[in-house]
C-alpha positions in Angstrom: -2.0 8.7 34.9 1.0 8.0 32.6 4.3 8.2 34.5 6.9 10.6 33.2 9.1 9.0 30.7 6.7 6.2 29.9 6.4 5.4 26.2 3.0 6.2 24.7 2.8 4.3 21.4 5.2 1.7 20.0 4.9 1.5 16.2 6.0 -1.8 14.9 6.8 -2.3 11.2 9.4 -2.4 8.5 11.7 0.4 7.4 14.3 -0.6 4.8 17.9 -1.4 5.6 20.4 -0.4 3.0 19.0 -0.8 -0.5 15.9 -2.8 0.6 12.6 -2.4 -1.2 10.6 0.6 0.1 7.1 -0.8 0.2 3.8 0.9 1.0 4.0 0.1 4.7 7.4 1.7 5.0 6.2 4.8 3.2 3.3 5.1 5.6 5.4 4.6 8.7 7.8 7.2 7.6 5.0 9.7 7.0 3.4 8.7 10.3 6.6 9.4 12.3 7.4 12.6 10.4 3.8 14.0 10.8 3.2 12.8 14.3 1.0 15.3 16.1 -0.8 13.3 18.9 -0.2 14.1 22.5 1.5 10.8 23.3 5.1 9.9 22.8 6.0 7.6 19.9 8.8 5.2 19.2 9.4 3.0 16.1 10.5 -0.7 16.3 12.0 -1.8 13.0 11.2 -5.4 12.0 13.8 -5.2 9.3 17.3 -6.4 10.3 19.0 -6.7 6.9 18.6 -5.8 3.3 15.7 -7.8 1.7 14.2 -8.1 -1.8 10.7 -6.9 -2.4 9.2 -10.3 -2.9 10.3 -11.7 0.4 7.4 -10.5 2.4 4.8 -13.1 3.3 7.0 -16.0 2.0 8.3 -19.0 3.9 12.1 -19.2 4.0 15.0 -19.7 6.3 15.8 -15.9 6.4 12.2 -15.0 7.3 12.1 -17.8 9.9 15.3 -16.5 11.6 13.9 -13.0 11.4 10.7 -14.1 13.2 12.5 -15.6 16.2 15.0 -12.7 16.4 12.2 -10.1 16.3 10.2 -12.0 18.9 13.1 -11.7 21.3 13.9 -8.1 20.4 10.3 -7.0 20.5 9.6 -8.8 23.8 12.6 -7.0 25.4 11.5 -3.6 24.1 7.9 -4.0 25.2 8.9 -5.4 28.6 11.4 -2.7 29.3 9.6 0.3 27.9 6.0 -0.7 28.8 4.2 1.3 26.0 0.6 2.3 26.6 -0.2 0.4 23.3 1.5 -1.3 20.4 0.5 -0.4 16.9 1.6 -3.2 14.7 1.7 -3.0 10.8 1.4 -6.2 8.8 0.8 -7.0 5.1 -0.3 -10.4 3.6 0.0 -14.1 3.7 2.3 -15.7 6.2 3.3 -12.3 7.4 -0.2 -11.8 8.8 -0.2 -15.1 10.6 3.3 -14.6 12.2 2.4 -11.0 13.2 -0.9 -12.3 14.7 1.2 -14.7 16.7 3.4 -11.9 17.9 0.4 -9.8 18.7 -1.0 -12.7 20.8 2.3 -12.8 22.7 2.3 -9.1 23.4 -1.4 -8.9 24.5 -1.7 -12.0 26.6 1.9 -12.6 27.9 3.3 -9.1 28.1 -0.2 -7.6 28.8 0.0 -4.7 26.4 -2.9 -3.5 24.2 -2.3 -4.2 20.5 -3.7 -2.7 17.3 -2.9 -4.8 14.3 -3.2 -2.9 11.0 -3.5 -5.0 7.9 -2.3 -3.2 4.7 -4.1 -5.4 2.2 -7.7 -5.4 1.2 -8.1 -8.7 -0.6 -9.3 -11.8 1.4 -7.3 -14.2 -0.8 -4.0 -12.4 0.0 -4.7 -11.9 3.7 -5.9 -15.4 4.7 -3.8 -18.4 4.0 -6.5 -20.9 3.1 -9.4 -21.0 0.7 -11.3 -23.4 3.1 -14.0 -21.5 5.0 -13.4 -23.3 8.3 -9.7 -22.6 8.2 -10.4 -19.0 7.3 -12.8 -18.7 10.2 -10.2 -20.2 12.6 -7.6 -17.7 11.4 -10.0 -14.8 11.9 -11.0 -16.0 15.4 -7.3 -16.2 16.3 -6.8 -12.7 14.9 -9.6 -11.3 17.1 -8.3 -13.0 20.2 -4.8 -11.7 19.6 -5.4 -8.0 19.4 -7.6 -5.2 20.8 -8.4 -3.6 17.5 -8.0 -4.6 13.8 -7.4 -1.7 11.5 -8.4 -2.2 7.9 -8.1 -0.1 4.8 -11.6 -0.3 3.4 -15.2 -1.0 4.1 -15.3 -3.7 1.5 -12.6 -5.9 3.1 -14.3 -5.4 6.5 -17.5 -6.8 5.1 -15.9 -9.7 3.2 -14.0 -10.8 6.3 -17.1 -10.5 8.5 -19.0 -12.7 6.1 -16.7 -15.6 6.9 -17.6 -15.6 10.6 -20.6 -17.0 12.4 -23.3 -14.5 13.5 -22.1 -14.7 17.1 -18.4 -14.2 16.1 -19.5 -11.3 13.9 -20.6 -9.4 17.0 -17.1 -9.5 18.3 -15.7 -8.6 14.9 -17.8 -5.4 14.8 -16.3 -4.3 18.1 -12.7 -5.0 17.0 -12.6 -4.0 13.3 -12.2 -0.4 12.3 -11.4 1.4 9.1 -8.1 3.5 9.0 -7.4 4.6 5.4 -3.9 5.5 4.3 -2.7 9.1 4.0 0.1 11.0 2.4 1.9 14.3 3.0 0.4 16.7 0.5 2.9 18.2 -1.9 2.7 22.0 -2.5 2.7 21.3 -6.2 5.5 23.5 -7.7 5.0 24.3 -11.4 4.3 21.2 -13.5 5.5 20.7 -17.0 3.3 22.2 -19.7 0.3 19.9 -20.4 0.9 20.3 -24.2 4.4 18.8 -23.9 4.8 15.5 -25.7 5.3 12.6 -25.1 2.5 12.2 -22.6 3.9 10.5 -19.5 2.3 7.4 -18.2 3.7 6.6 -14.7 3.8 3.3 -12.8 5.5 3.1 -9.4 5.6 0.0 -7.3 7.0 -3.5 -7.3 7.5 -4.4 -11.0 6.0 -7.8 -11.7 2.9 -9.7 -12.4 0.8 -8.9 -9.3 1.0 -5.1 -9.9 0.0 -5.6 -13.5 3.3 -4.3 -15.0 3.2 -6.8 -17.9 -0.4 -5.8 -18.6 0.7 -2.2 -19.0 3.4 -3.3 -21.5 0.8 -5.2 -23.6 -1.6 -2.2 -23.4 1.3 0.0 -24.5 1.8 -2.2 -27.6 -1.8 -1.8 -28.5 -1.4 2.0 -28.2 1.7 1.9 -30.4 0.0 -0.3 -33.0 -3.1 1.9 -33.3 -0.9 5.0 -33.8 -1.8 6.8 -30.5 -0.2 10.2 -30.0 3.3 10.2 -28.6 3.5 8.6 -25.1 6.2 7.3 -22.7 5.7 4.7 -20.0 7.9 5.2 -17.0 8.3 2.4 -14.5 9.7 3.2 -11.1 10.3 0.5 -8.5 12.3 -2.7 -7.9 12.0 -6.2 -9.3 11.5 -9.2 -7.1 14.7 -10.7 -8.4 17.3 -10.4 -11.1 15.5 -13.1 -13.0 12.3 -11.1 -13.0 14.2 -8.1 -14.3 15.7 -10.0 -17.2 12.3 -11.4 -18.0 10.7 -8.0 -18.0 13.4 -6.4 -20.1 13.0 -9.3 -22.5 9.3 -8.7 -22.9 10.0 -5.0 -23.6 12.4 -6.1 -26.4 10.0 -8.7 -27.7 7.2 -6.2 -28.0 9.4 -3.6 -29.6 8.8 -1.0 -26.9 12.3 0.1 -26.3 11.5 3.7 -27.5 8.3 3.9 -25.4 9.4 2.4 -22.0 11.8 3.8 -19.5 12.9 2.1 -16.2 13.9 4.4 -13.4 14.6 1.7 -10.7 13.7 2.5 -7.1 13.2 6.2 -6.4 12.8 8.1 -3.2 12.9 11.6 -1.9 13.6 14.3 -4.5 13.9 11.7 -7.4 10.4 10.4 -6.5 9.0 13.9 -6.4 10.5 14.7 -9.7 9.0 11.5 -11.2 5.5 12.4 -10.1 5.9 16.0 -11.3 7.1 14.8 -14.8 4.1 12.5 -15.2 0.7 13.1 -16.8 -1.2 9.9 -15.9 -0.8 7.4 -13.0 -1.3 3.8 -14.0 -1.6 0.8 -11.6 -3.3 -2.2 -13.3 -2.9 -4.3 -10.2 -4.4 -7.7 -9.3 -4.3 -7.2 -5.5 -4.1 -4.2 -3.3 -5.2 -2.5 -0.1 -5.4 1.3 -0.6 -2.1 1.9 -2.4 -0.1 4.8 -0.9 1.3 5.4 -4.4 -2.3 6.0 -5.7 -3.0 8.5 -2.9 0.4 10.2 -3.7 -0.5 10.4 -7.4 -3.9 12.0 -6.5 -2.2 14.5 -4.2 0.1 15.4 -7.2 -3.0 16.0 -9.3 -2.6 13.0 -11.6 -5.6 11.2 -13.1 -5.4 7.5 -12.3 -6.1 4.4 -14.3 -6.5 1.6 -11.8 -8.2 -1.8 -11.2 -11.3 -2.7 -9.2 -9.3 -4.5 -6.4 -9.0 -4.0 -2.7 -10.0 -0.6 -1.5 -9.3 1.2 -4.8 -13.0 1.6 -5.7 -13.5 3.4 -2.4 -10.6 5.7 -3.2 -11.3 6.5 -6.9 -14.6 7.1 -8.6 -14.8 5.7 -12.2 -15.0 8.7 -14.5 -14.3 11.1 -11.5 -10.7 11.0 -10.4 -9.7 8.5 -13.0 -10.9 5.3 -14.6 -11.4 1.9 -13.0 -11.1 -1.3 -15.1 -11.2 -5.0 -14.3 -7.8 -6.6 -13.5 -6.4 -8.3 -16.6 -8.6 -6.3 -19.1 -5.8 -5.1 -21.4 -8.2 -3.9 -24.0 -10.0 -1.6 -21.5 -6.6 -0.5 -20.1 -5.4 0.6 -23.6 -8.7 2.3 -24.3 -8.7 4.4 -21.1 -5.1 5.3 -21.5 -5.8 6.4 -25.1 -8.6 8.6 -24.0 -6.4 10.4 -21.4 -3.4 10.7 -23.8 -5.6 12.4 -26.4 -7.6 14.7 -24.1 -5.6 17.3 -22.1 -8.7 18.8 -20.5 -9.8 15.4 -19.3 -6.5 14.8 -17.7 -6.6 18.2 -15.9 -10.2 17.8 -14.8 -9.6 14.3 -13.3 -6.3 15.3 -11.8 -7.9 18.3 -10.1 -10.7 16.0 -8.7 -8.1 13.6 -7.4 -6.1 16.4 -5.7 -9.3 17.6 -4.0 -10.2 14.2 -2.8 -6.7 13.6 -1.4 -6.9 16.9 0.5 -10.3 16.1 2.0 -10.0 12.3 2.8 -6.3 11.4 2.8 -4.6 14.4 4.5 -2.4 14.1 7.6 -5.1 15.8 9.6 -7.8 13.4 8.5 -5.6 10.5 9.3 -4.4 11.6 12.7 -8.0 12.6 13.7 -9.0 9.0 13.0 -5.9 7.5 14.6 -6.4 9.6 17.8 -10.0 8.4 18.0 -8.8 4.8 17.5 -6.2 5.0 20.3 -8.7 6.6 22.6 -11.1 3.8 22.1 -8.8 1.3 23.8 
C-alpha cells in the first residue's frame, strides 16, 4: 500500500522558461497537469532551466550538454527523495531520445523506479540516430532495457520500429510498446466569424521553418495568387529557430510578392492562441516530419478542416476527404489545389470541420486520454 505523502507519478519534461518556445510536448504536459483526474498524486519535473530557442531540441551543443548533467543530478535527487511510484518521461527526437533513454536507464536500474518513456515523434528517421540497421537495432534494444513501457503516438511507428528488431527481440517489444495518442482540452466553441467573410483564413501554427513545411505553404500561396483564387490570407503563428531563419523567411515573402497575403503573429498562447484558431477557416500543416501534432488535434477540436501531409501519425488522425485533405510532403501543386478547393467551397469547409470536431471529441478528449493513461499505469 502506498504510504501517506508518497508521490504517485513524476512527470518529466519541458515547460518553457521566460520566452522559450512552447512546443507540442509542453502543450501536452500543461494539459495533462491541468486535466489530471487519476487517483494518484502527480508532480512535474521541469527539464528546462533557461530560455531556449525552438531548434535547440535534439541538437548537440555545450548548453545542451550542461543541461544534461545538471538535470541528471536534479532528477536523481528528486527521485531518490520523493520515491515516486513511477516516472513518466516525455522525449522528442534525435539526440534527445538517446540522452533521455540514458536517464531512464539510470532511474530504472540504479534508482529502482519504474519508467515510462513517451516518444513524441512518429518518424523512424527522426527518432533514431543512425540509418544503419544494426545501430538502429542496438538503440532500440537499449531503449527496451531502459524503461518498463514505451509510449508511442501511432500504430504505424510501432510497426516500423518493430520491423528493425529480430523476431526474438520483437516479442519483448510487443510487451513494452503501447499506443498513447495525444489529446487536447476541448473548446466550447463560442460564435465563430461568419463563413462568408473574406478573406478566407489559412492558419499555420508551429515552428516556422523548413521541417514544418512553412516555405511550401508560401510557394503554394503564390500559386493561389497567380491563378486568381478568391481572397485569402495566410496567418503564421509560432517562433523561428533563429533570427537568421526569420530574416530568410521574411525575405522569401517579399521575393514572392506575398506581403498582402501573409501575416506573422509570432508565438501565441492562451487567449491570443484561442482567438487565432477562432479567426481561422482552414488549418494547414504541410510538414515533413511529425508525431501526432497537438496543433492538429486542437484545430480539429475548433472545427477547422485540415490540409496536412502523410507523415508520422497524421494518417491515423485525419481521413483524406473526411476531416480534411492529406497530401505528400513537398507536393506544392497538390497543396495549392486542396487549399483552392477549401477556399472556394464554404460547405466543404463546414462539413470537414464538423467531422474533425466529432473525431476530436471521440478519440482525443481528456476522458479518452486519461482512460488510456490509467490503464497504462496500472499495467506496470
